[in-house]
C-alpha positions in Angstrom: 29.3 10.8 72.2 30.8 9.4 75.4 33.3 12.2 75.7 30.5 14.8 75.1 28.3 13.1 77.7 31.1 13.1 80.2 31.7 16.8 79.6 28.0 17.5 80.1 28.0 15.6 83.4 31.1 17.3 84.5 29.6 20.7 83.7 26.4 19.7 85.6 28.4 18.6 88.6 30.4 21.7 88.7 27.3 23.9 88.5 25.6 21.9 91.2 28.6 22.1 93.5 28.8 25.8 92.9 25.1 26.2 93.7 25.5 24.2 96.9 28.5 26.3 98.0 26.4 29.5 97.4 23.4 28.1 99.3 25.6 27.1 102.2 27.3 30.5 102.4 23.9 32.1 102.2 22.6 29.8 104.9 19.7 28.2 103.1 18.3 25.3 105.0 18.9 21.7 103.8 15.2 21.3 103.0 15.2 24.3 100.7 18.4 23.2 99.1 16.8 19.9 98.2 13.8 21.8 96.8 16.0 24.1 94.8 18.0 21.1 93.5 14.7 19.6 92.3 13.9 22.9 90.6 17.3 22.8 88.8 16.7 19.2 87.7 13.2 20.1 86.4 14.6 23.1 84.6 17.4 21.1 82.9 14.9 18.3 82.0 12.5 20.8 80.6 15.2 22.4 78.5 16.4 19.0 77.2 12.8 17.9 76.4 12.3 21.2 74.5 15.5 20.6 72.5 14.6 17.0 71.8 11.1 18.1 70.6 12.6 20.8 68.3 15.0 18.3 66.8 12.2 15.7 66.4 10.1 18.5 64.7 13.1 19.1 62.3 13.3 15.4 61.5 9.5 15.3 60.7 9.8 18.4 58.5 12.7 16.8 56.6 10.7 13.6 56.1 7.7 15.6 55.0 9.9 17.5 52.6 11.3 14.2 51.2 7.8 12.9 50.6 6.7 16.1 48.9 9.9 16.1 46.8 9.4 12.5 45.7 5.8 13.3 44.7 6.9 16.4 42.8 9.7 14.5 41.1 7.4 11.8 39.9 5.2 14.4 38.3 8.1 16.3 36.8 9.6 13.2 35.3 6.3 12.3 33.7 5.9 15.8 32.3 9.4 15.9 31.0 9.2 12.3 29.8 12.3 11.3 31.8 13.0 8.1 33.7 11.9 8.0 37.3 14.5 9.6 39.7 16.1 7.0 42.0 17.5 8.6 45.2 20.4 6.9 47.1 18.7 5.1 50.0 21.9 4.6 52.0 22.3 8.2 53.0 21.2 10.4 55.9 17.8 12.0 56.0 19.4 15.4 55.8 21.5 14.5 52.7 18.5 12.8 51.0 16.3 15.8 51.5 19.0 18.1 50.0 19.5 15.8 47.0 15.8 15.5 46.3 15.2 19.2 46.6 18.2 20.0 44.4 16.9 17.6 41.7 13.4 19.2 41.9 15.0 22.6 41.3 16.9 21.3 38.3 13.8 19.7 36.7 11.7 22.8 37.4 14.3 24.8 35.5 14.2 22.4 32.6 10.4 22.6 32.6 10.4 26.4 32.6 13.1 26.5 29.8 11.1 24.1 27.6 7.8 26.0 28.1 9.6 29.3 27.4 11.2 27.9 24.2 7.8 26.6 23.1 6.3 30.0 23.6 9.1 31.6 21.5 8.7 29.0 18.8 4.9 29.5 18.7 5.3 33.2 18.3 7.8 32.7 15.4 5.4 30.1 13.9 2.4 32.5 14.1 4.4 35.3 12.4 5.4 33.0 9.6 1.9 31.6 9.2 0.5 35.1 9.0 2.8 35.9 6.2 2.4 32.6 4.3 -1.2 32.0 5.2 -0.3 28.5 6.5 -1.7 26.5 9.4 0.4 26.7 12.6 2.3 23.6 13.8 0.1 21.2 15.8 1.3 21.0 19.4 -0.3 21.0 22.8 0.5 24.4 24.4 -0.6 23.3 27.9 1.7 20.2 28.1 5.5 20.3 28.6 7.1 19.6 25.2 9.6 16.8 24.9 13.0 17.4 23.5 11.9 15.6 20.4 8.8 17.9 20.1 11.0 21.0 20.3 13.5 19.6 17.8 10.6 18.8 15.3 9.3 22.3 15.8 12.6 23.9 15.1 12.9 21.9 11.9 9.4 22.9 10.9 10.2 26.6 11.5 13.4 26.3 9.5 11.4 24.8 6.6 8.8 27.6 6.9 11.5 30.2 6.9 13.1 28.8 3.8 9.7 28.7 2.1 9.1 32.3 3.1 12.4 33.4 1.5 11.7 31.4 -1.6 8.2 32.9 -2.0 9.6 36.4 -1.2 12.2 36.1 -3.9 9.6 34.7 -6.4 7.3 37.7 -5.5 10.0 40.3 -5.9 11.2 38.9 -9.3 7.6 38.5 -10.6 6.7 42.0 -9.4 9.6 43.5 -11.2 8.4 41.9 -14.5 4.8 43.0 -13.9 5.8 46.6 -13.2 7.9 46.7 -16.4 5.1 45.3 -18.5 2.6 47.7 -17.0 4.8 50.6 -17.9 5.2 49.3 -21.5 1.5 48.7 -21.8 0.7 52.1 -20.1 -1.5 50.1 -17.7 -2.7 51.6 -14.4 -3.4 49.1 -11.6 -7.2 49.1 -11.4 -7.9 46.2 -9.0 -7.1 45.9 -5.3 -4.8 42.9 -6.0 -2.8 44.8 -8.7 -2.5 47.8 -6.3 -1.2 45.5 -3.6 1.4 44.0 -6.0 2.9 47.3 -7.1 2.7 48.8 -3.6 6.1 49.9 -2.4 5.7 48.1 1.0 6.7 44.6 -0.1 6.5 43.3 3.5 2.8 44.0 3.6 2.1 41.5 0.7 0.7 38.2 1.9 2.8 35.4 0.4 0.1 32.8 0.4 0.1 30.1 -2.3 -3.1 31.6 -3.7 -1.5 35.1 -4.0 1.7 33.6 -5.6 -0.5 31.8 -8.1 -2.6 34.9 -8.8 0.7 36.8 -9.2 1.8 34.5 -12.0 -1.6 34.6 -13.5 -1.4 38.4 -13.7 2.0 38.2 -15.2 0.7 35.8 -17.9 -2.2 38.1 -18.7 0.1 41.1 -19.1 2.5 39.0 -21.2 -0.4 37.9 -23.4 -1.5 41.5 -23.8 2.1 42.5 -24.6 2.4 39.7 -27.2 -1.0 40.7 -28.7 0.0 44.4 -28.9 3.4 43.4 -30.4 1.7 41.2 -33.0 -0.7 44.1 -33.9 2.3 46.5 -34.1 4.2 44.1 -36.4 1.2 43.8 -38.7 0.8 47.6 -38.8 4.5 48.0 -39.5 4.2 45.5 -42.3 1.2 47.5 -43.8 3.1 50.7 -43.4 6.1 49.3 -45.3 3.8 48.1 -48.1 2.3 51.6 -48.3 5.7 53.2 -48.3 6.6 51.0 -51.3 3.5 51.8 -53.1 3.8 55.5 -52.5 7.6 55.4 -53.1 8.3 57.2 -49.9 12.0 58.2 -49.7 14.3 56.5 -47.2 14.9 59.8 -45.3 11.2 60.2 -44.6 10.8 56.5 -43.7 13.7 56.9 -41.2 12.2 59.9 -39.5 9.0 57.8 -38.8 10.8 54.6 -37.9 11.8 55.9 -34.5 8.1 55.6 -33.4 
């Protein structure tokens, strides 16, 4: 600083000496020289005052930025459920402002990432709940989710996805049995539910617990009808056999009818 001050004084002395030489060569009177010297002094002072004011303004802006960053950090730490941020006190104003601003940017990015992930998880949850007719996961959409909240949500969706696959497999297997029984019974789907079951678009079928239960109920009804028909057929076959014996029908004639 002393060296710099000496250089400034030296530059000022050189400039003033040059000005006095010029004024002397021109022939400017002593009184005007003093007046012009005062003008130079006032100009330099005004310039320095302006520079000091600008730097003081910069300092105030930095302090204001620090205050705003601290306030925003407090809010972000509460929203993200983090420990309060402790800035290094033994540092310059400029470095502290930079550190705080950088930390704010990092936490804002974390906040945005969490809210974006929550939005994605909620969309997946809604799709699964529409298919399974379940209630969506209970979470505040307006608050910033904690890491634990997001982790619980992921596990919930993994469980829902596994449930969907299990119900889908159960539906496909049961549907296959129902279609086979309908064909054997020559039964045409006559209710909206039966039509939904045999519809080729399996993705359109709602895999609710009620629908899965109704699916098994339909299968049991068809199996009961098939068993009843089988019992009737067995009784009729038995009566036919008795009649064959009484009528002494030849084996060749019996064989030709047995295929039916």
